[in-house]
N, C-alpha and C positions, 0 to 999 in steps of 0.2 A: 497307662502305665507302660513302660517298655521294657524289654528284656534284652540279652545280649547273644551273639554268637563270637564264639572265641575259636579261632583256628590255631592250633599247636603245630609249629613246624619246626625241623631240623635241616638245617644247610638248606633250605627251600622244598624240602620235601614235606608233605601233610603228614602228620602222624595221628591227629585226632581233631575232632569237631565237637564242640559242646554248646549247649543252648543253657544259659543261665538267667534266673531271674534277678532283676533289679534288687531285692533285698539280699541277694548272696554274691552279687557283682564284685564288690571289693575285697571279700575276704577269699573267692575262687582265684581272682587275678594275683592276689598276694600269695596265695599258697603254689599256684602255678608257677609263678616267677622264683620262687625259692627252690622248688623242686626241678626246675627245668633253666637254669641259669643261661644267659646270653652268650656268657663267656664259653660256653660248651657248644654255642652253634644255634641253640633254641630261639625261636621268636613266636609272638604272640601277634595274630591278626585279629583286631576285634572290630565288631559291627555292633550298632545299635538298632534294634527293630522297633519301629514307630509305626502305629496305625495310621493308614494315609485315608482310607475310607471303608464304609461298610457298604455291601451290595444286598438290598433288601426286596422282597417280593410281597407286594400284598394280593391277598385272595380273601375269599368267603371266610377263611378260617383266622383271618388276621395276617399280621406281618410274620415273614419267616427270613431269618438270616441265611442268604446265600453263600456268602464269602466275605472275607476281609482282604484288603489290598493292604500291604506293608510296603514301607520305604526304609530301607538301609543305609545307616550312616557310619562312615569309617571313624572310629574312635583312635586318636594318636596315641601312641604307646610312648610312656616317657622315658626320656634318655637314661 
């Protein structure tokens, strides 16, 4: 499952950055666009974060997760 990173900007100045689950993505973007309209200089920069690979270690106690590498993909904002 992927999640999203949303950056809220006004006149290209970063105001806030949010991490949003896939389950709440549509609701959150709709609410942000309603409260921060483009006509007032606000823009949303949205990236989808997807798991690229997991880094594991195998030892006497079994497998251990050392880390996860993610890929960020830009999501285009509708006009």
